[in-house]
Residue, then its C-alpha position, 0 to 999 in steps of 0.5 A: x689608317x688608324x686602330x678605329x678606322x681599321x676596325x671598322x674596315x674589318x668589320x664591315x668585309x673580309x681580311x686580306x692576308x697576314x702580315x707577320x713582323x718581328x725581329x730575327x729568330x722570332x720565327x716568321x719563317x717556321x710560323x709561315x710553314x705551320x700556317x701553310x701545314x694548318x691550311x693550305x690556303x695560306x701561301x707566303x708570298x713571292x717577293x720580286x728581288x732586284x740584285x744579287x745573293x740568294x734567288x730561291x724564294x725570290x722573283x728575280x727582276x732586273x731594274x728596268x722591269x722593276x721601273x716598269x711595275x713602278x710605273x704602272x702603279x703596280x708596286x704595293x711596297x718597295x724596300x732596299x737591303x744589302x744593297x738589293x731591292x725587294x718589292x711586292x706586285x700587287x698583282x701577285x696579291x690580287x692573283x693569290x686572293x682571287x683564287x681563295x689563298x691567304x697570303x703571307x707577307x714578312x715585313x721589317x720596320x714600321x715605315x714599310x708596315x705603314x706603306x704596305x697597309x695603307x697601299x693594299x686594297x683591304x685591312x690584313x691581319x697585323x701580327x708581331x711575332x717577338x723573343x727577348x734579346x737573349x733568346x734571339x741570340x741563343x736561336x741564333x748561336x743554336x742554328x750555327x749563324x755565322x752572323x748572331x751579331x748583327x742578328x742582335x744588331x737587328x734586334x736592337x733595331x727592331x725594338x727602337x723602331x718598335x719604340x717610335x710607335x706614338x701613344x695610342x697607335x696599336x699597329x698589330x692586332x696580334x702580339x705573341x711571344x714565339x718563346x712562349x707557344x710552339x709554332x703549331x700554336x702560333x698558326x692556330x691562333x693566327x688563323x682563328x684571329x683571321x677566320x673571326x676578322x679580330x685580334x685576340x689580344x687584350x687591347x688594354x695591355x698594348x704594344x708598349x706593355x708588352x714589349x715591357x713585359x717581355x724586357x722584364x722577362x728577360x731579365 
């Protein structure tokens, strides 16, 4: 969906949920918690997970169940990472929105973002949460991560991925530096934008200019 189509769709009907996109330590979990605390209608969507490792926060499934959901056309997004498969079930989204909840979904690549926004039934508010690389390192070390190097590599991948966005494509409604605002302030801006069916940023600035300013600030 291009920017104009997205804007028209938002003007014609209500938004779905909120996508939070950003590198490690940018604050996706923290901002999600702040949104839930601000307004109980917000809630992080429980993703399906097929694989090993952490189970908390996921709906665990096996390959057979996932294949059945895929065959039924219920998978809005399916991704693979760290040897596991993660998926979003359309029925889970519909269940939340049917009872007046506002789903929060974390997405980590432009390809996945395009797939998701192309598959959902309503436009969603798409938010980029960003921090400079040095802030990513400081936050990771400050919270005791043992894999800070991997998180910095993921930050590099996120920047490179965003750098592939063609000129004129503006996939995000809000561009936010979480080292410049606290979680409560970020949550208030997102909730306000969602309530008014629009982003609040200066679209003239654009994604490339935003990332350029963040890089300059880092130095």
